[in-house]
OpenMM code with the backbone's topology and positions (N, CA, C; nanometers):
from openmm import Vec3, app, unit

residues = "MET GLU THR HIS ILE ALA GLY ASN ILE PHE ILE HIS PHE ALA ARG ALA GLU ARG LEU PRO LEU ALA ASP GLN SER PHE ASP MET LEU GLN CYS ILE GLU VAL ILE GLU HIS LEU ALA ALA ARG GLN ASP ALA LEU ARG GLU MET TRP ARG VAL LEU ARG PRO HIS GLY ARG LEU LEU ILE SER VAL PRO LEU LEU PRO PRO PRO LEU TYR HIS LEU ASP HIS VAL VAL GLN GLY PHE SER ARG GLU GLU ILE VAL HIS GLU LEU GLU LEU ALA GLY PHE SER ILE ILE LYS GLU ASP VAL ALA LEU LEU ARG TRP SER ARG TRP VAL LEU ARG MET CYS HIS ARG ILE GLY LEU PRO LEU PRO LEU LEU PHE ILE CYS HIS LEU GLU ASN ARG VAL LEU SER THR ARG SER ASP ARG ILE GLU GLN LYS PRO LEU ASP ILE LEU LEU LEU VAL GLN LYS SER ASP LEU MET GLN".split()
positions = [
    Vec3(7.8422, 7.7611, 8.8265),
    Vec3(7.7373, 7.8453, 8.7757),
    Vec3(7.7951, 7.9345, 8.6661),
    Vec3(7.7200, 7.9489, 8.5571),
    Vec3(7.7645, 8.0306, 8.4452),
    Vec3(7.6673, 8.1453, 8.4235),
    Vec3(7.7215, 8.2633, 8.4019),
    Vec3(7.6402, 8.3804, 8.3731),
    Vec3(7.6826, 8.4366, 8.2390),
    Vec3(7.5878, 8.4518, 8.1474),
    Vec3(7.6161, 8.5077, 8.0161),
    Vec3(7.6141, 8.6598, 8.0253),
    Vec3(7.7175, 8.7238, 7.9770),
    Vec3(7.7260, 8.8696, 7.9802),
    Vec3(7.6806, 8.9269, 7.8462),
    Vec3(7.7523, 8.8963, 7.7405),
    Vec3(7.7184, 8.9448, 7.6065),
    Vec3(7.8038, 8.8709, 7.5053),
    Vec3(7.7497, 8.8495, 7.3872),
    Vec3(7.8265, 8.7828, 7.2816),
    Vec3(7.8840, 8.6519, 7.3299),
    Vec3(8.0156, 8.6384, 7.3222),
    Vec3(8.0814, 8.5153, 7.3694),
    Vec3(8.1513, 8.5374, 7.5028),
    Vec3(8.1021, 8.6300, 7.5835),
    Vec3(8.1599, 8.6593, 7.7148),
    Vec3(8.0730, 8.5967, 7.8235),
    Vec3(8.1355, 8.5115, 7.9030),
    Vec3(8.0685, 8.4428, 8.0120),
    Vec3(8.1506, 8.4579, 8.1387),
    Vec3(8.0849, 8.4597, 8.2525),
    Vec3(8.1523, 8.4563, 8.3819),
    Vec3(8.1144, 8.3246, 8.4481),
    Vec3(8.2153, 8.2520, 8.4941),
    Vec3(8.1928, 8.1244, 8.5616),
    Vec3(8.2266, 8.1409, 8.7098),
    Vec3(8.1359, 8.1021, 8.7953),
    Vec3(8.1586, 8.1031, 8.9396),
    Vec3(8.1746, 7.9586, 8.9835),
    Vec3(8.2908, 7.9251, 9.0398),
    Vec3(8.3165, 7.7868, 9.0797),
    Vec3(8.4342, 7.7847, 9.1766),
    Vec3(8.4535, 7.6704, 9.2393),
    Vec3(8.5712, 7.6526, 9.3247),
    Vec3(8.6939, 7.6447, 9.2346),
    Vec3(8.7968, 7.7180, 9.2693),
    Vec3(8.9177, 7.7228, 9.1865),
    Vec3(8.9867, 7.5868, 9.1774),
    Vec3(8.9691, 7.5035, 9.2792),
    Vec3(9.0352, 7.3727, 9.2813),
    Vec3(8.9623, 7.2681, 9.1976),
    Vec3(8.8403, 7.2990, 9.1528),
    Vec3(8.7620, 7.2016, 9.0749),
    Vec3(8.6720, 7.2780, 8.9778),
    Vec3(8.7298, 7.3238, 8.8689),
    Vec3(8.6557, 7.4038, 8.7721),
    Vec3(8.5661, 7.3146, 8.6857),
    Vec3(8.4365, 7.3474, 8.6734),
    Vec3(8.3449, 7.2660, 8.5928),
    Vec3(8.3530, 7.3035, 8.4446),
    Vec3(8.4741, 7.2958, 8.3909),
    Vec3(8.4993, 7.3390, 8.2539),
    Vec3(8.5773, 7.2311, 8.1805),
    Vec3(8.5583, 7.2265, 8.0506),
    Vec3(8.6271, 7.1272, 7.9685),
    Vec3(8.7764, 7.1570, 7.9600),
    Vec3(8.8554, 7.0517, 7.9408),
    Vec3(8.9989, 7.0688, 7.9189),
    Vec3(9.0213, 7.1597, 7.7988),
    Vec3(9.1244, 7.2407, 7.8065),
    Vec3(9.1691, 7.3256, 7.6965),
    Vec3(9.0554, 7.4060, 7.6329),
    Vec3(8.9764, 7.4718, 7.7164),
    Vec3(8.8608, 7.5448, 7.6642),
    Vec3(8.8778, 7.6973, 7.6624),
    Vec3(8.9913, 7.7503, 7.7127),
    Vec3(9.0101, 7.8954, 7.7187),
    Vec3(9.1484, 7.9355, 7.6681),
    Vec3(9.1529, 8.0511, 7.6045),
    Vec3(9.2802, 8.1102, 7.5627),
    Vec3(9.3409, 8.1951, 7.6734),
    Vec3(9.2552, 8.2504, 7.7599),
    Vec3(9.3007, 8.3442, 7.8624),
    Vec3(9.2162, 8.3291, 7.9875),
    Vec3(9.2820, 8.3323, 8.1031),
    Vec3(9.2141, 8.3332, 8.2328),
    Vec3(9.2683, 8.4496, 8.3145),
    Vec3(9.1869, 8.4953, 8.4079),
    Vec3(9.2261, 8.6023, 8.4980),
    Vec3(9.2020, 8.5538, 8.6408),
    Vec3(9.3025, 8.5698, 8.7256),
    Vec3(9.2930, 8.5272, 8.8654),
    Vec3(9.3507, 8.6397, 8.9509),
    Vec3(9.2644, 8.7297, 8.9940),
    Vec3(9.3071, 8.8507, 9.0630),
    Vec3(9.2743, 8.8397, 9.2120),
    Vec3(9.3796, 8.8403, 9.2935),
    Vec3(9.3645, 8.8389, 9.4390),
    Vec3(9.2824, 8.7186, 9.4882),
    Vec3(9.3204, 8.5989, 9.4426),
    Vec3(9.2496, 8.4761, 9.4802),
    Vec3(9.3421, 8.3767, 9.5503),
    Vec3(9.4584, 8.3528, 9.4932),
    Vec3(9.5473, 8.2446, 9.5356),
    Vec3(9.5811, 8.2514, 9.6852),
    Vec3(9.5959, 8.3720, 9.7392),
    Vec3(9.6318, 8.3859, 9.8810),
    Vec3(9.5203, 8.3396, 9.9747),
    Vec3(9.4002, 8.3189, 9.9217),
    Vec3(9.2861, 8.2728, 10.0016),
    Vec3(9.2740, 8.1203, 10.0028),
    Vec3(9.3553, 8.0502, 9.9246),
    Vec3(9.3385, 7.9066, 9.9047),
    Vec3(9.4457, 7.8250, 9.9760),
    Vec3(9.4021, 7.7223, 10.0450),
    Vec3(9.4971, 7.6292, 10.1062),
    Vec3(9.5567, 7.5377, 9.9992),
    Vec3(9.4760, 7.5013, 9.8997),
    Vec3(9.5194, 7.4106, 9.7926),
    Vec3(9.5572, 7.4912, 9.6679),
    Vec3(9.6583, 7.5768, 9.6818),
    Vec3(9.6988, 7.6639, 9.5706),
    Vec3(9.7403, 7.5856, 9.4474),
    Vec3(9.8187, 7.4807, 9.4658),
    Vec3(9.8651, 7.4031, 9.3507),
    Vec3(9.7490, 7.3363, 9.2775),
    Vec3(9.6492, 7.2884, 9.3512),
    Vec3(9.5312, 7.2299, 9.2862),
    Vec3(9.4616, 7.3329, 9.1984),
    Vec3(9.4475, 7.4546, 9.2488),
    Vec3(9.3813, 7.5611, 9.1726),
    Vec3(9.4634, 7.5993, 9.0495),
    Vec3(9.5938, 7.6144, 9.0664),
    Vec3(9.6783, 7.6511, 8.9522),
    Vec3(9.6805, 7.5413, 8.8463),
    Vec3(9.6799, 7.4160, 8.8900),
    Vec3(9.6775, 7.3052, 8.7930),
    Vec3(9.5434, 7.2973, 8.7203),
    Vec3(9.4361, 7.3345, 8.7876),
    Vec3(9.3050, 7.3417, 8.7218),
    Vec3(9.3051, 7.4501, 8.6147),
    Vec3(9.3652, 7.5635, 8.6463),
    Vec3(9.3744, 7.6707, 8.5468),
    Vec3(9.4578, 7.6244, 8.4280),
    Vec3(9.5669, 7.5535, 8.4564),
    Vec3(9.6504, 7.4978, 8.3499),
    Vec3(9.5676, 7.4021, 8.2636),
    Vec3(9.4861, 7.3203, 8.3278),
    Vec3(9.4061, 7.2191, 8.2569),
    Vec3(9.3071, 7.2830, 8.1597),
    Vec3(9.2404, 7.3902, 8.1995),
    Vec3(9.1360, 7.4491, 8.1142),
    Vec3(9.1911, 7.5459, 8.0099),
    Vec3(9.3199, 7.5794, 8.0200),
    Vec3(9.3801, 7.6647, 7.9179),
    Vec3(9.4217, 7.5830, 7.7960),
    Vec3(9.4017, 7.6411, 7.6798),
    Vec3(9.4484, 7.5795, 7.5556),
    Vec3(9.6012, 7.5839, 7.5531),
    Vec3(9.6631, 7.5059, 7.4625),
    Vec3(9.8096, 7.5130, 7.4515),
    Vec3(9.8552, 7.6574, 7.4311),
    Vec3(9.9538, 7.6972, 7.5054),
    Vec3(10.0096, 7.8327, 7.5057),
    Vec3(9.9102, 7.9382, 7.5550),
    Vec3(9.8031, 7.8935, 7.6240),
    Vec3(9.7075, 7.9868, 7.6829),
    Vec3(9.7738, 8.0691, 7.7918),
    Vec3(9.7127, 8.1806, 7.8231),
    Vec3(9.7728, 8.2736, 7.9192),
    Vec3(9.6849, 8.2934, 8.0418),
    Vec3(9.7522, 8.3217, 8.1520),
    Vec3(9.6875, 8.3491, 8.2797),
    Vec3(9.7421, 8.4812, 8.3326),
    Vec3(9.6521, 8.5730, 8.3665),
    Vec3(9.6904, 8.6967, 8.4333),
    Vec3(9.6571, 8.6775, 8.5802),
    Vec3(9.7581, 8.6884, 8.6650),
    Vec3(9.7397, 8.6603, 8.8065),
    Vec3(9.8021, 8.7720, 8.8898),
    Vec3(9.7351, 8.8058, 9.0005),
    Vec3(9.7945, 8.9008, 9.0949),
    Vec3(9.7831, 8.8435, 9.2352),
    Vec3(9.8864, 8.8703, 9.3142),
    Vec3(9.8895, 8.8271, 9.4544),
    Vec3(9.9569, 8.9357, 9.5368),
    Vec3(9.9280, 8.9416, 9.6679),
    Vec3(9.9963, 9.0388, 9.7526),
    Vec3(10.1413, 8.9988, 9.7766),
    Vec3(10.2252, 9.0993, 9.7849),
    Vec3(10.3662, 9.0785, 9.8185),
    Vec3(10.3853, 9.0880, 9.9692),
    Vec3(10.4918, 9.0287, 10.0175),
    Vec3(10.5278, 9.0406, 10.1584),
    Vec3(10.6144, 9.1636, 10.1797),
    Vec3(10.6106, 9.2288, 10.2918),
    Vec3(10.5167, 9.2083, 10.4020),
    Vec3(10.3862, 9.2832, 10.3746),
    Vec3(10.2737, 9.2272, 10.4205),
    Vec3(10.1460, 9.2951, 10.3970),
    Vec3(10.1330, 9.4180, 10.4874),
    Vec3(10.0668, 9.5227, 10.4380),
    Vec3(10.0476, 9.6404, 10.5230),
    Vec3(9.9431, 9.6159, 10.6320),
    Vec3(9.8507, 9.5250, 10.6051),
    Vec3(9.7465, 9.4884, 10.7005),
    Vec3(9.7369, 9.3373, 10.7058),
    Vec3(9.7046, 9.2829, 10.8219),
    Vec3(9.6845, 9.1391, 10.8359),
    Vec3(9.5412, 9.1067, 10.7953),
    Vec3(9.5251, 9.0089, 10.7071),
    Vec3(9.3926, 8.9707, 10.6587),
    Vec3(9.3563, 8.8325, 10.7124),
    Vec3(9.2518, 8.8243, 10.7919),
    Vec3(9.2101, 8.6963, 10.8505),
    Vec3(9.1671, 8.5951, 10.7459),
    Vec3(9.1157, 8.6431, 10.6308),
    Vec3(9.0667, 8.5504, 10.5289),
    Vec3(9.1772, 8.5016, 10.4345),
    Vec3(9.3008, 8.5446, 10.4560),
    Vec3(9.4120, 8.4972, 10.3741),
    Vec3(9.4734, 8.3737, 10.4391),
    Vec3(9.4882, 8.2680, 10.3615),
    Vec3(9.5602, 8.1499, 10.4083),
    Vec3(9.7091, 8.1827, 10.4128),
    Vec3(9.7548, 8.2600, 10.3158),
    Vec3(9.8917, 8.3093, 10.3074),
    Vec3(9.8816, 8.4610, 10.3031),
    Vec3(9.9557, 8.5304, 10.3884),
    Vec3(9.9456, 8.6767, 10.3938),
    Vec3(10.0059, 8.7446, 10.2713),
    Vec3(10.0943, 8.6771, 10.2048),
    Vec3(10.1562, 8.7317, 10.0850),
    Vec3(10.2657, 8.6391, 10.0371),
    Vec3(10.3265, 8.6756, 9.9280),
    Vec3(10.4314, 8.5956, 9.8660),
    Vec3(10.5523, 8.6833, 9.8378),
    Vec3(10.6684, 8.6227, 9.8373),
    Vec3(10.7833, 8.6910, 9.7782),
    Vec3(10.7714, 8.6660, 9.6279),
    Vec3(10.8424, 8.7431, 9.5496),
    Vec3(10.8398, 8.7224, 9.4043),
    Vec3(10.8828, 8.5790, 9.3732),
    Vec3(10.9867, 8.5330, 9.4393),
    Vec3(11.0396, 8.3987, 9.4139),
    Vec3(10.9376, 8.2907, 9.4481),
    Vec3(10.8634, 8.3084, 9.5569),
    Vec3(10.7639, 8.2079, 9.5977),
    Vec3(10.6525, 8.1934, 9.4949),
    Vec3(10.5953, 8.3044, 9.4478),
    Vec3(10.4846, 8.2932, 9.3532),
    Vec3(10.5333, 8.2438, 9.2172),
    Vec3(10.6525, 8.2851, 9.1762),
    Vec3(10.7082, 8.2339, 9.0499),
    Vec3(10.7288, 8.0833, 9.0607),
    Vec3(10.7808, 8.0365, 9.1744),
    Vec3(10.8001, 7.8925, 9.1959),
    Vec3(10.6668, 7.8175, 9.1888),
    Vec3(10.5635, 7.8709, 9.2558),
    Vec3(10.4298, 7.8078, 9.2541),
    Vec3(10.3778, 7.7961, 9.1108),
    Vec3(10.3934, 7.9024, 9.0332),
    Vec3(10.3441, 7.9031, 8.8952),
    Vec3(10.4237, 7.8062, 8.8074),
    Vec3(10.5545, 7.8051, 8.8223),
    Vec3(10.6367, 7.7134, 8.7429),
    Vec3(10.6086, 7.5686, 8.7799),
    Vec3(10.5874, 7.5418, 8.9080),
    Vec3(10.5539, 7.4075, 8.9546),
    Vec3(10.4230, 7.3586, 8.8922),
    Vec3(10.3299, 7.4503, 8.8681),
    Vec3(10.2005, 7.4157, 8.8082),
    Vec3(10.2067, 7.4078, 8.6555),
    Vec3(10.3212, 7.4390, 8.5960),
    Vec3(10.3361, 7.4253, 8.4513),
    Vec3(10.3251, 7.5538, 8.3721),
    Vec3(10.3517, 7.6667, 8.4360),
    Vec3(10.3455, 7.7955, 8.3674),
    Vec3(10.4848, 7.8548, 8.3532),
    Vec3(10.5023, 7.9352, 8.2500),
    Vec3(10.6261, 8.0124, 8.2348),
    Vec3(10.5906, 8.1605, 8.2358),
    Vec3(10.6780, 8.2403, 8.2919),
    Vec3(10.6540, 8.3828, 8.3091),
    Vec3(10.6783, 8.4545, 8.1764),
    Vec3(10.5825, 8.5373, 8.1371),
    Vec3(10.5973, 8.6198, 8.0177),
    Vec3(10.6332, 8.7625, 8.0578),
    Vec3(10.5593, 8.8154, 8.1537),
    Vec3(10.5785, 8.9545, 8.1943),
    Vec3(10.5361, 8.9690, 8.3397),
    Vec3(10.5982, 9.0628, 8.4089),
    Vec3(10.5587, 9.0896, 8.5469),
    Vec3(10.5665, 9.2384, 8.5749),
    Vec3(10.4863, 9.2807, 8.6699),
    Vec3(10.4864, 9.4205, 8.7111),
    Vec3(10.4367, 9.4267, 8.8547),
    Vec3(10.4395, 9.5440, 8.9114),
    Vec3(10.3938, 9.5640, 9.0486),
    Vec3(10.2876, 9.6728, 9.0507),
    Vec3(10.2080, 9.6720, 9.1576),
    Vec3(10.1009, 9.7716, 9.1701),
    Vec3(10.0739, 9.7992, 9.3170),
    Vec3(9.9939, 9.9010, 9.3404),
    Vec3(9.9544, 9.9451, 9.4745),
    Vec3(10.0777, 9.9815, 9.5577),
    Vec3(10.1273, 10.1003, 9.5307),
    Vec3(10.2501, 10.1474, 9.5916),
    Vec3(10.2243, 10.2123, 9.7270),
    Vec3(10.3304, 10.2615, 9.7909),
    Vec3(10.3227, 10.3159, 9.9257),
    Vec3(10.2127, 10.4219, 9.9391),
    Vec3(10.2089, 10.5202, 9.8502),
    Vec3(10.1060, 10.6251, 9.8616),
    Vec3(9.9677, 10.5691, 9.8334),
    Vec3(9.9599, 10.4676, 9.7477),
    Vec3(9.8313, 10.4039, 9.7192),
    Vec3(9.7775, 10.3344, 9.8427),
    Vec3(9.8672, 10.2696, 9.9168),
    Vec3(9.8245, 10.2015, 10.0393),
    Vec3(9.7711, 10.3018, 10.1404),
    Vec3(9.8342, 10.4194, 10.1469),
    Vec3(9.7852, 10.5233, 10.2376),
    Vec3(9.6433, 10.5636, 10.1978),
    Vec3(9.6193, 10.5838, 10.0674),
    Vec3(9.4859, 10.6198, 10.0192),
    Vec3(9.3864, 10.5092, 10.0539),
    Vec3(9.4245, 10.3844, 10.0327),
    Vec3(9.3348, 10.2719, 10.0632),
    Vec3(9.3027, 10.2641, 10.2120),
    Vec3(9.4051, 10.2849, 10.2973),
    Vec3(9.3808, 10.2840, 10.4422),
    Vec3(9.2850, 10.3949, 10.4834),
    Vec3(9.3026, 10.5139, 10.4267),
    Vec3(9.2139, 10.6256, 10.4597),
    Vec3(9.0696, 10.5951, 10.4145),
    Vec3(9.0560, 10.5404, 10.2954),
    Vec3(8.9222, 10.5032, 10.2463),
    Vec3(8.8582, 10.4008, 10.3392),
    Vec3(8.9373, 10.3023, 10.3810),
    Vec3(8.8866, 10.1977, 10.4696),
    Vec3(8.8440, 10.2570, 10.6047),
    Vec3(8.9254, 10.3448, 10.6595),
    Vec3(8.8948, 10.4054, 10.7899),
    Vec3(8.7672, 10.4881, 10.7890),
    Vec3(8.7440, 10.5605, 10.6794),
    Vec3(8.6252, 10.6465, 10.6764),
    Vec3(8.5071, 10.5812, 10.6047),
    Vec3(8.5256, 10.4557, 10.5620),
    Vec3(8.4150, 10.3802, 10.5056),
    Vec3(8.3833, 10.4088, 10.3598),
    Vec3(8.4791, 10.4626, 10.2847),
    Vec3(8.4573, 10.4860, 10.1413),
    Vec3(8.4911, 10.3604, 10.0625),
    Vec3(8.4278, 10.3408, 9.9468),
    Vec3(8.4648, 10.2279, 9.8614),
    Vec3(8.6114, 10.2401, 9.8191),
    Vec3(8.6772, 10.1282, 9.8028),
    Vec3(8.8179, 10.1281, 9.7669),
    Vec3(8.8344, 10.1474, 9.6157),
    Vec3(8.8961, 10.2573, 9.5725),
    Vec3(8.9097, 10.2885, 9.4300),
    Vec3(9.0328, 10.2225, 9.3673),
    Vec3(9.0376, 10.0878, 9.3665),
    Vec3(9.1575, 10.0174, 9.3236),
    Vec3(9.1951, 10.0436, 9.1783),
    Vec3(9.0994, 10.0343, 9.0873),
    Vec3(9.1319, 10.0531, 8.9459),
    Vec3(9.1825, 10.1944, 8.9193),
    Vec3(9.1203, 10.2916, 8.9810),
    Vec3(9.1632, 10.4303, 8.9648),
    Vec3(9.3055, 10.4484, 9.0161),
    Vec3(9.3352, 10.3917, 9.1304),
    Vec3(9.4691, 10.4039, 9.1893),
    Vec3(9.5733, 10.3377, 9.0997),
    Vec3(9.5451, 10.2181, 9.0494),
    Vec3(9.6404, 10.1492, 8.9614),
    Vec3(9.6655, 10.2308, 8.8345),
    Vec3(9.5606, 10.2910, 8.7796),
    Vec3(9.5751, 10.3740, 8.6604),
    Vec3(9.6651, 10.4949, 8.6903),
    Vec3(9.6430, 10.5605, 8.8036),
    Vec3(9.7270, 10.6755, 8.8409),
    Vec3(9.8727, 10.6356, 8.8590),
    Vec3(9.8957, 10.5223, 8.9217),
    Vec3(10.0329, 10.4757, 8.9424),
    Vec3(10.1065, 10.4620, 8.8107),
    Vec3(10.0402, 10.4024, 8.7126),
    Vec3(10.1044, 10.3832, 8.5833),
    Vec3(10.1300, 10.5142, 8.5118),
    Vec3(10.0461, 10.6136, 8.5350),
    Vec3(10.0665, 10.7463, 8.4757),
    Vec3(10.1806, 10.8210, 8.5439),
    Vec3(10.1844, 10.8157, 8.6761),
    Vec3(10.2809, 10.8941, 8.7534),
    Vec3(10.4203, 10.8318, 8.7486),
    Vec3(10.4273, 10.7019, 8.7690),
    Vec3(10.5564, 10.6333, 8.7723),
    Vec3(10.5681, 10.5461, 8.6485),
    Vec3(10.6431, 10.5937, 8.5528),
    Vec3(10.6442, 10.5285, 8.4221),
    Vec3(10.7331, 10.4060, 8.4132),
    Vec3(10.8358, 10.3964, 8.4966),
    Vec3(10.9246, 10.2809, 8.4851),
    Vec3(10.9008, 10.1837, 8.5997),
    Vec3(10.9273, 10.0577, 8.5719),
    Vec3(10.9087, 9.9529, 8.6716),
    Vec3(11.0004, 9.9758, 8.7916),
    Vec3(11.1232, 10.0219, 8.7690),
    Vec3(11.2163, 10.0437, 8.8807),
    Vec3(11.1645, 10.1526, 8.9741),
    Vec3(11.0990, 10.2560, 8.9189),
    Vec3(11.0373, 10.3584, 9.0040),
    Vec3(10.9328, 10.2958, 9.0954),
    Vec3(10.8533, 10.2049, 9.0404),
    Vec3(10.7453, 10.1437, 9.1179),
    Vec3(10.8007, 10.0490, 9.2242),
    Vec3(10.9062, 9.9764, 9.1945),
    Vec3(10.9647, 9.8840, 9.2922),
    Vec3(11.0199, 9.9611, 9.4115),
    Vec3(11.0801, 10.0768, 9.3891),
    Vec3(11.1322, 10.1584, 9.4984),
    Vec3(11.0219, 10.2060, 9.5919),
    Vec3(10.8981, 10.2083, 9.5464),
    Vec3(10.7854, 10.2532, 9.6277),
    Vec3(10.7268, 10.1426, 9.7152),
    Vec3(10.7908, 10.0261, 9.7214),
    Vec3(10.7447, 9.9126, 9.8024),
    Vec3(10.6018, 9.8719, 9.7656),
    Vec3(10.5859, 9.8068, 9.6511),
    Vec3(10.4520, 9.7714, 9.6028),
    Vec3(10.3814, 9.6702, 9.6921),
    Vec3(10.2505, 9.6730, 9.6850),
    Vec3(10.1663, 9.5818, 9.7612),
    Vec3(10.1394, 9.4525, 9.6846),
    Vec3(10.1267, 9.4618, 9.5538),
    Vec3(10.0920, 9.3454, 9.4716),
    Vec3(10.1920, 9.3235, 9.3596),
    Vec3(10.2012, 9.1976, 9.3180),
    Vec3(10.2750, 9.1634, 9.1972),
    Vec3(10.1732, 9.1084, 9.0979),
    Vec3(10.1867, 9.1514, 8.9727),
    Vec3(10.1004, 9.1052, 8.8645),
    Vec3(10.1875, 9.0266, 8.7675),
    Vec3(10.1427, 8.9079, 8.7318),
    Vec3(10.2206, 8.8235, 8.6424),
    Vec3(10.1335, 8.7773, 8.5261),
    Vec3(10.1882, 8.7883, 8.4069),
    Vec3(10.1270, 8.7287, 8.2896),
    Vec3(10.2087, 8.6051, 8.2605),
    Vec3(10.1435, 8.4897, 8.2662),
    Vec3(10.2137, 8.3631, 8.2470),
    Vec3(10.1491, 8.2861, 8.1332),
    Vec3(10.2257, 8.1926, 8.0790),
    Vec3(10.1777, 8.1117, 7.9675),
    Vec3(10.1863, 7.9643, 8.0039),
    Vec3(10.0902, 7.8915, 7.9569),
    Vec3(10.0882, 7.7468, 7.9776),
    Vec3(10.2064, 7.6857, 7.9046),
    Vec3(10.2911, 7.6166, 7.9770),
    Vec3(10.4050, 7.5496, 7.9163),
    Vec3(10.3565, 7.4263, 7.8410),
    Vec3(10.4383, 7.3798, 7.7481),
    Vec3(10.3985, 7.2642, 7.6671),
    Vec3(10.3770, 7.1390, 7.7518),
    Vec3(10.4631, 7.1187, 7.8479),
    Vec3(10.4521, 7.0009, 7.9341),
    Vec3(10.4336, 7.0461, 8.0777),
    Vec3(10.3375, 6.9856, 8.1460),
    Vec3(10.3197, 7.0174, 8.2882),
    Vec3(10.4341, 6.9551, 8.3653),
    Vec3(10.4930, 7.0352, 8.4533),
    Vec3(10.6098, 6.9878, 8.5267),
    Vec3(10.5684, 6.9120, 8.6508),
] * unit.nanometer
topology = app.Topology()
chain = topology.addChain("A")
for resn in residues:
    res = topology.addResidue(resn, chain)
    for name in ("N", "CA", "C"):
        topology.addAtom(name, app.Element.getBySymbol(name[0]), res)
């Protein structure tokens, strides 16, 4: 299903393992907090590779291990940095940049919001983290919840 937003901006709703899109039709894709829900992760990543143009980019985020909470809807509770990098490289991507998000104090805020039934202010929390902790090493010491990777479609699928 396709929804037109404005201008040349469209949102496509589809199964990640079988995207109803033409080969090499996008310069950029975003996959935020999806891969951990899929049993067929490699199928989904290869589909993303297929619809990206040569040297196209994918912004992806996944939870890191160990998770602060167990999620019943996750096929995989989280990844080590090495595991997700391996999955991406196996699907034909190369890493351009990586960062971490949702640090220890952020998780406390999220847990409190969840307990009292408030909406989870994820974007606000990520913005504050980047303002407060300016270097990546500062953020890693805080035991991040997620890893964010910007990857590029390699010339040849491996």
